[in-house]
C-alpha positions as CSV (number, residue, x, y, z in Angstrom):
1,M,0.0,0.0,0.0
2,R,1.1,3.6,-0.6
3,E,2.7,5.3,2.4
4,Q,2.8,9.1,2.2
5,P,4.0,11.6,4.8
6,H,1.2,14.1,4.1
7,Y,-2.4,13.7,3.0
8,E,-3.6,17.3,2.5
9,S,-5.1,16.6,-1.0
10,L,-6.8,13.4,0.3
11,L,-8.0,14.2,3.8
12,T,-9.7,17.4,2.9
13,E,-12.5,19.2,4.6
14,A,-14.9,18.1,1.9
15,F,-13.7,14.4,2.4
16,F,-14.7,14.5,6.1
17,K,-18.0,16.4,5.5
18,V,-19.1,13.6,3.2
19,H,-17.8,10.5,5.1
20,Y,-17.7,11.6,8.7
21,I,-20.6,14.1,8.9
22,K,-23.0,13.1,6.2
23,E,-22.5,9.4,6.1
24,K,-21.6,9.2,9.8
25,L,-18.8,6.8,9.3
26,S,-16.6,6.0,12.4
27,L,-12.9,6.7,12.2
28,P,-12.2,2.9,11.9
29,S,-14.6,2.7,9.0
30,I,-12.9,5.7,7.3
31,Q,-9.6,3.9,7.8
32,N,-11.1,0.8,6.2
33,L,-12.4,2.8,3.3
34,L,-9.0,4.3,2.7
35,K,-7.3,0.9,2.8
36,K,-9.6,-0.3,0.1
37,Q,-8.3,2.7,-2.0
38,G,-4.7,1.7,-1.3
39,F,-3.9,4.2,1.5
40,N,-2.5,2.8,4.8
41,I,-3.2,5.7,7.2
42,S,-3.4,5.4,11.0
43,I,-6.6,6.4,12.9
44,G,-4.5,8.9,14.8
45,C,-3.5,10.7,11.6
46,I,-7.1,10.6,10.3
47,Y,-8.3,12.2,13.6
48,T,-5.6,14.8,13.3
49,Y,-6.8,15.9,9.9
50,A,-10.4,15.8,11.0
51,K,-9.6,18.2,13.9
52,K,-7.5,20.4,11.6
53,H,-10.5,20.9,9.5
54,G,-12.8,21.5,12.4
55,V,-15.2,18.6,11.6
56,V,-14.8,16.5,14.8
57,R,-18.3,16.2,16.3
58,S,-19.0,18.3,19.4
59,V,-20.6,17.0,22.5
60,S,-24.0,18.5,21.6
61,E,-23.8,17.1,18.0
62,A,-23.0,13.6,19.2
63,R,-25.7,13.7,21.8
64,Q,-28.3,14.9,19.3
65,Q,-27.3,12.1,17.0
66,H,-27.6,9.7,19.9
67,Q,-31.1,10.9,20.8
68,N,-32.6,11.4,17.3
69,S,-31.6,8.2,15.7
70,S,-31.7,4.4,16.6
71,L,-29.6,1.6,15.4
72,D,-31.1,-1.3,13.4
73,W,-30.1,-4.3,15.4
74,S,-30.6,-6.6,12.4
75,K,-27.8,-4.8,10.7
76,S,-24.2,-5.5,11.8
77,Q,-21.8,-2.5,11.9
78,I,-18.7,-4.5,12.8
79,N,-15.6,-4.7,10.8
80,E,-11.9,-5.5,11.4
81,P,-10.8,-1.8,12.1
82,L,-13.7,-1.5,14.6
83,I,-12.6,-4.7,16.3
84,E,-9.0,-3.4,16.5
85,A,-10.3,-0.1,18.1
86,I,-12.6,-2.0,20.5
87,D,-9.7,-4.3,21.7
88,G,-7.5,-1.3,22.2
89,F,-10.3,0.5,24.1
90,V,-10.9,-2.4,26.4
91,L,-7.3,-3.1,27.0
92,G,-7.0,0.5,28.2
93,D,-9.6,2.5,30.0
94,G,-12.7,1.2,28.4
95,G,-15.2,-1.6,29.3
96,I,-18.3,-3.4,27.8
97,R,-21.6,-3.8,29.6
98,Q,-24.5,-6.0,28.5
99,N,-28.1,-5.0,28.9
100,T,-30.3,-6.6,31.5
101,H,-31.9,-8.9,28.9
102,G,-28.6,-10.2,27.7
103,T,-29.5,-9.2,24.1
104,A,-27.1,-6.4,23.4
105,A,-24.2,-4.5,25.0
106,K,-22.6,-1.1,24.9
107,L,-19.1,0.4,25.2
108,R,-18.3,2.7,28.1
109,C,-15.5,4.6,29.8
110,G,-14.8,7.3,32.4
111,V,-11.7,9.3,31.8
112,E,-10.0,12.6,33.0
113,H,-9.6,14.4,29.6
114,L,-12.4,15.5,27.3
115,E,-10.0,15.2,24.3
116,F,-9.3,11.6,25.1
117,C,-12.9,10.7,25.7
118,S,-14.0,12.3,22.4
119,Y,-11.1,10.7,20.5
120,Q,-12.2,7.3,21.7
121,M,-15.9,7.8,21.1
122,S,-15.3,9.2,17.6
123,M,-14.1,5.8,16.7
124,F,-17.5,4.3,17.6
125,S,-19.8,6.7,15.8
126,A,-21.2,3.6,14.1
127,Y,-22.7,2.8,17.5
128,Q,-23.5,6.5,18.2
129,G,-20.7,7.1,20.7
130,I,-21.2,10.2,22.9
131,W,-19.5,11.7,25.9
132,T,-20.8,13.7,28.9
133,K,-19.4,15.4,32.0
134,T,-20.1,13.8,35.4
135,N,-19.3,15.1,38.8
136,D,-16.7,12.9,40.5
137,P,-15.1,14.0,43.8
138,S,-12.4,11.3,43.5
139,M,-10.9,13.1,40.5
140,N,-8.5,16.0,41.1
141,Q,-10.6,18.2,38.9
142,G,-13.8,17.2,40.6
143,F,-15.3,15.6,37.5
144,R,-14.8,13.1,34.7
145,W,-15.8,12.6,31.2
146,D,-18.0,9.5,30.5
147,G,-18.1,8.0,27.1
148,R,-20.7,5.5,25.9
149,T,-22.4,4.1,22.9
150,T,-25.9,2.7,22.4
151,H,-26.6,-0.9,22.9
152,H,-26.1,-3.3,19.9
153,P,-25.9,-7.1,19.4
154,D,-22.5,-6.6,17.7
155,L,-21.2,-5.3,21.0
156,L,-22.7,-8.2,22.9
157,K,-20.5,-10.5,20.8
158,Q,-17.5,-8.3,21.8
159,Y,-18.7,-8.5,25.5
160,L,-18.7,-12.4,25.3
161,R,-15.2,-12.3,23.7
162,W,-13.8,-10.1,26.5
163,Y,-15.7,-11.3,29.6
164,P,-15.5,-15.0,29.9
165,F,-16.6,-16.8,33.1
166,V,-13.5,-17.0,35.4
167,E,-13.7,-19.9,37.8
168,S,-11.4,-18.3,40.4
169,K,-13.6,-15.2,40.5
170,G,-17.0,-17.0,40.2
171,K,-18.1,-14.5,37.6
172,R,-17.6,-13.1,34.2
173,D,-14.5,-10.9,34.2
174,K,-12.6,-8.8,31.6
175,Q,-9.7,-10.9,30.3
176,P,-7.8,-10.6,26.9
177,P,-9.3,-13.1,24.3
178,D,-7.1,-15.5,22.4
179,D,-7.8,-13.6,19.2
180,V,-7.0,-10.2,20.7
181,R,-5.9,-7.7,18.0
182,I,-2.4,-6.4,18.6
183,T,-2.1,-3.7,15.9
184,P,-0.8,-0.1,15.8
185,T,-4.3,1.1,16.4
186,S,-5.1,-1.1,19.4
187,V,-1.8,-0.7,21.1
188,M,-2.0,3.1,20.7
189,L,-5.3,3.1,22.4
190,W,-4.0,0.8,25.1
191,Y,-1.0,3.0,25.7
192,L,-3.0,6.3,25.8
193,G,-5.6,4.7,28.2
194,D,-3.4,2.7,30.5
195,G,0.2,3.1,29.7
196,S,2.9,5.2,31.4
197,L,6.3,6.5,30.6
198,I,8.7,7.3,33.5
199,I,12.0,9.0,32.8
200,D,14.7,9.4,35.5
201,E,17.1,12.1,34.1
202,E,19.6,11.8,36.9
203,A,19.9,8.0,36.6
204,N,19.5,8.1,32.9
205,T,16.8,5.4,32.9
206,V,13.4,5.1,31.2
207,M,10.6,2.8,32.0
208,L,7.5,2.1,29.8
209,R,4.7,0.0,31.2
210,L,1.2,-1.0,30.3
211,S,-1.2,-1.6,33.1
212,T,-2.7,-5.1,33.1
213,D,-2.8,-5.8,36.8
214,S,-6.6,-6.6,36.7
215,F,-6.0,-9.5,34.3
216,L,-5.0,-13.1,35.3
217,P,-1.1,-13.5,35.3
218,E,-1.3,-16.1,32.5
219,R,-3.3,-13.7,30.3
220,V,-0.7,-10.9,31.0
221,E,2.1,-13.4,29.9
222,F,0.0,-14.1,26.8
223,L,-0.2,-10.3,26.0
224,A,3.5,-9.9,26.5
225,G,4.1,-12.8,24.2
226,K,1.9,-11.1,21.6
227,L,3.9,-7.9,21.8
228,R,7.1,-9.9,21.5
229,E,5.8,-11.4,18.3
230,K,5.7,-7.8,16.9
231,G,9.3,-7.3,17.8
232,I,8.8,-5.5,21.1
233,A,11.0,-6.7,23.9
234,C,8.9,-6.9,27.0
235,H,8.0,-9.1,30.0
236,R,5.4,-9.4,32.8
237,N,6.8,-7.8,36.0
238,N,6.1,-8.6,39.6
239,D,3.2,-6.2,39.7
240,N,1.5,-8.2,36.9
241,R,2.0,-5.4,34.3
242,V,3.6,-5.5,30.9
243,M,7.0,-3.8,31.1
244,V,8.6,-2.8,27.9
245,D,12.3,-3.4,28.2
246,A,14.7,-0.5,27.4
247,R,15.8,-2.1,24.2
248,G,12.1,-2.6,23.3
249,I,11.2,1.1,23.5
250,P,12.3,2.0,20.0
251,A,10.4,-0.9,18.5
252,F,7.3,0.0,20.6
253,F,7.2,3.6,19.2
254,D,8.0,2.4,15.7
255,F,4.9,0.2,16.0
256,I,2.4,2.7,17.3
257,G,4.0,6.0,16.1
258,K,6.2,8.6,17.7
259,E,3.5,11.3,18.2
260,S,0.4,11.3,20.2
261,P,-2.8,11.8,18.3
262,I,-4.2,14.0,21.1
263,R,-2.4,16.9,22.8
264,C,-3.4,15.9,26.4
265,Y,-1.1,12.9,26.2
266,D,1.9,14.5,24.4
267,Y,3.8,13.9,27.5
268,K,3.7,10.1,27.0
269,F,5.7,10.6,23.8
270,K,8.3,13.1,25.1
271,L,11.4,10.9,24.8
272,P,14.8,12.1,23.4
273,E,15.1,11.0,19.8
274,W,18.0,8.8,20.5
275,R,15.9,6.7,22.9
276,M,13.3,6.2,20.1
277,S,15.8,5.2,17.4
278,S,19.0,3.9,19.0
279,K,19.9,0.2,19.5
280,R,22.1,-1.6,21.9
281,M,25.4,-3.0,20.7
282,R,24.5,-6.6,21.3
283,D,21.3,-6.1,19.3
284,V,23.2,-4.5,16.4
285,A,25.7,-7.4,16.4
286,K,22.9,-9.9,16.2
287,E,21.0,-7.9,13.5
288,L,24.1,-7.6,11.3
289,G,25.3,-11.2,12.1
290,V,28.8,-10.0,13.2
291,D,31.0,-11.0,16.2
292,Y,30.0,-9.0,19.3
293,Q,33.6,-8.9,20.6
294,R,34.9,-7.7,17.3
295,L,32.2,-5.0,17.2
296,A,33.1,-3.8,20.7
297,Y,36.7,-3.7,19.8
298,M,36.0,-1.5,16.7
299,V,33.9,0.8,18.9
300,K,36.7,0.9,21.5
301,I,39.4,2.0,19.1
302,G,37.2,4.6,17.5
303,R,36.6,2.9,14.1
304,I,32.9,2.8,14.6
305,P,31.1,5.9,16.1
306,C,28.4,5.4,18.7
307,L,26.3,7.4,21.1
308,R,26.8,7.4,24.9
309,A,24.2,9.1,27.1
310,S,26.8,9.8,29.7
311,D,30.6,9.5,30.1
312,K,30.2,6.0,31.5
313,G,27.1,5.1,29.4
314,K,26.9,2.0,27.3
315,P,27.3,2.5,23.5
316,R,24.1,3.0,21.6
317,F,23.8,2.9,17.8
318,L,21.8,5.4,15.8
319,P,20.9,4.5,12.2
320,E,24.0,6.3,10.9
321,H,26.2,4.2,13.2
322,V,24.6,1.1,11.9
323,E,25.4,2.2,8.4
324,A,29.0,2.7,9.4
325,C,29.1,-0.8,10.6
326,K,27.8,-2.1,7.3
327,S,30.5,-0.1,5.4
328,L,33.2,-1.9,7.5
329,M,31.5,-5.2,6.9
330,K,32.0,-4.6,3.1
331,D,35.7,-4.0,3.3
332,G,36.2,-7.0,5.7
333,S,37.1,-5.0,8.8
334,L,34.0,-6.1,10.7
335,Y,33.0,-9.7,10.6
């Protein structure tokens, strides 16, 4: 598929007025539409252009749509991009609740930031996602933003995927299903909703974790394994959370993107560029298939440049340093 850095001529105001406003397509549905046209564009990018053109639905517009229209339960709205979004939503701050008759379910969340709530609900416009302000003394600001969709049988199927009966708890409980989607869209939503980035400048360390402590340990191990399949080095820690290893952080942001789609969570992406793109020497040796000791020696004598975050810091390799290694491989100096 065609990858382009800018989409001004494609994601125009007229485009969104037709597909987002008139046809009321959700962001995942718009993403699916664009994929069929040969454009592989992230939901975050689509949302950014929609905001740029001022066509993101307001609270009142979303509520009016919610009140004035009803969904046809005999017609399914689900598609693969929507399942990706639902999985990321539920991995993070979101949940699914079935109705009292067990015939349908709805998506719901309660979050701190309006921007994040509207961003999530805009993905579920196919199910008339809306957001409202609710007083909540437990929040520092005294209120929260609640997002919810209407009930639909599609979402009951997602509820049954995500809420199996757990013997140890004696009830249905939220747990990652075996077919959970681990994609840039789902992991971005997961990270925005329940991820944290902690940087210690003095110790020159960084920690990135995804909160999963409410899941069974074996399901957290399962999620960590799914991320490792995507090339993201991580493990389940003693707090039953997924911890992305330092060497896995560049791969993590390569996977989801290096910019937040919403301003309120820009701080979760504020990493020095070298932490996003550098690699450890052992990983470079493995990637290039060269002897680690030989590589270390070439670095020591200055034949291969590298980056050190401090005087005693371990060597890190930026893309240009890897290219220098490849040049020395060609002349036989590095093997």
